[in-house]
C-alpha positions in Angstrom: 0.1 -0.1 0.2 2.3 2.5 0.9 4.5 1.7 -2.5 1.5 2.3 -4.0 0.9 5.8 -2.5 3.9 6.8 -3.5 4.0 5.8 -6.8 1.0 8.0 -6.8 2.4 10.7 -4.8 5.7 10.6 -7.4 3.2 10.7 -10.5 1.1 13.8 -9.2 4.3 15.5 -8.4 5.7 14.9 -12.3 2.4 16.1 -13.5 2.4 19.5 -11.7 6.2 19.9 -12.6 5.0 19.9 -16.2 2.1 21.7 -16.0 4.7 24.5 -14.9 7.5 24.0 -16.9 4.5 24.3 -20.1 2.8 27.5 -18.4 6.5 28.7 -18.5 7.2 28.3 -21.6 4.2 29.1 -23.2 4.2 32.4 -21.4 7.9 32.9 -22.3 7.0 32.6 -26.4 4.0 34.9 -26.1 6.5 37.9 -24.2 8.9 36.7 -26.9 6.3 37.6 -29.5 5.3 40.7 -28.0 8.6 42.2 -28.1 9.5 41.0 -31.2 6.3 42.7 -32.4 7.0 45.7 -31.1 10.6 45.8 -32.4 9.6 45.3 -35.8 6.6 48.5 -35.1 9.7 50.6 -34.0 11.7 49.7 -37.1 9.0 50.5 -40.0 7.7 53.7 -38.1 9.2 57.3 -37.6 8.4 60.5 -36.3 9.7 63.6 -38.7 8.7 67.1 -37.7 8.1 69.6 -40.5 6.7 73.1 -41.1 3.4 73.6 -43.4 4.5 76.0 -46.1 1.3 75.8 -48.3 -2.0 74.9 -48.0 -4.1 74.4 -51.6 -8.3 75.1 -51.5 -8.4 71.5 -52.1 -6.9 70.8 -48.5 -3.7 69.7 -49.8 -1.0 70.4 -47.0 2.7 70.2 -48.5 5.2 70.6 -45.6 9.1 70.7 -45.7 10.9 69.0 -43.0 14.4 70.0 -41.7 15.9 68.1 -44.3 14.3 69.8 -46.9 12.1 67.0 -47.8 8.8 67.9 -49.0 6.1 65.9 -48.1 2.3 66.5 -49.3 -1.2 65.3 -47.5 -4.9 65.6 -47.3 -6.3 67.7 -44.1 -8.0 70.9 -42.8 -7.1 72.9 -40.2 -3.5 73.4 -41.1 -2.2 76.8 -41.6 1.4 77.9 -44.0 3.9 78.1 -40.7 2.1 75.5 -38.2 5.4 73.1 -37.2 3.9 69.7 -37.5 4.5 65.9 -36.6 4.6 63.3 -38.9 4.4 60.0 -38.4 6.0 57.9 -40.9 5.7 54.8 -42.1 9.1 53.2 -44.5 7.5 50.4 -46.2 10.4 48.6 -44.6 12.9 50.1 -46.5 15.0 51.8 -44.4 17.5 53.4 -47.0 14.9 54.5 -49.6 13.1 58.0 -47.8 11.0 58.5 -51.3 8.5 56.1 -50.8 7.7 56.5 -47.1 4.2 57.1 -46.2 2.3 59.9 -43.4 0.3 57.4 -41.2 -0.2 60.7 -39.2 -0.3 64.6 -38.9 -0.1 66.1 -35.6 0.0 70.5 -34.8 3.1 71.1 -32.5 2.4 75.0 -32.7 0.6 77.5 -34.6 
């Protein structure tokens, strides 16, 4: 009888241990993929400050950044001279700025 209880106890102990290991492994994998996903976002998105240089009557806004790149987007409520912050997406082409896309625009100063 004692031997049977000891075997049962060891079996339960092994199951608990294996369950803990499995849970820790799953949590670790999830955290890894969350970290990789966030890193990927930061590698493909960046901010760029610019000055509004022209606003057309069709709500086409032209801005120029600090290294004289000219960007164009559609929007309302902007006036010439506004400083804006552009959230940019680089289409995973780190060394080619001409295909970057404006995702969002916020006015910093009017």
